[in-house]
N, C-alpha and C positions, 0 to 999 in steps of 0.2 A: 177864033183865040181858044175857045176852050177846048176843042178837040186837040190844038195842039200841047195844052198843058197836061191833058189827058196822057198822050202819047209820052210826054216828057216824063212824068211823073210815074209812068210804067217801066220806062228806060230806067230809071234811076232805080225803083223797086228791086226789077230782074238783076241789076249789077250789084247791087247790095246782097241779092241771096247768091248768087255765083261767088261773091267774096267771101262771104258767111261759109260756103261748104268749103271752099279750098281752105279756109282755116284750119276749119274740122278736120279736113282729111288729113293736113298736115301735121296737126298735134296728133293727131291717131300714130300714123306712121312715124312721128319722131317718139313717141313713147314705145312703139313697138320695136325701135331699133336700138333704144336706151335700155329696156326691161327685158331682153332676150335672155334666156337662161339656157344655158349648156351643159352639158354632162358635166364639165370639168367644174364651173360654177357650184353645183350641186354637189359633187364629191368633196370640195372645198368646204363649202358649209358643216356636213355632214362631219367630216374630222376636227371642224374648230367646235362643234356644239357637244358632240359626243367626246371629245378630249380622250382621246386612243392615246398613242405614246409620240412622241416628239418627233422619232423618223418619221411616223406619217403623216404629220401635218407638215413637216418640211417637204416629202414627196407630193404631199398634195399639192402644197402651195408653188412647188415648181412645176407642177403639171399645169395648174392652171395657168399659170403665167406664160407656159410655152403652148398651151394648148387653145 
């Protein structure tokens, strides 16, 4: 009886560790896909922060949307 409860406890502990690992890996790759920054996004931020000309802002925003 003691041996069966020991095996059951270890099995539950192993399942919990696997589930926690799956959740952590899922969150990691979820954040990696959400917060991926490409060159068009960097150009958009630069044009918005530096405030060059309105034509530059429009062309950068259009490039960000299409690219």
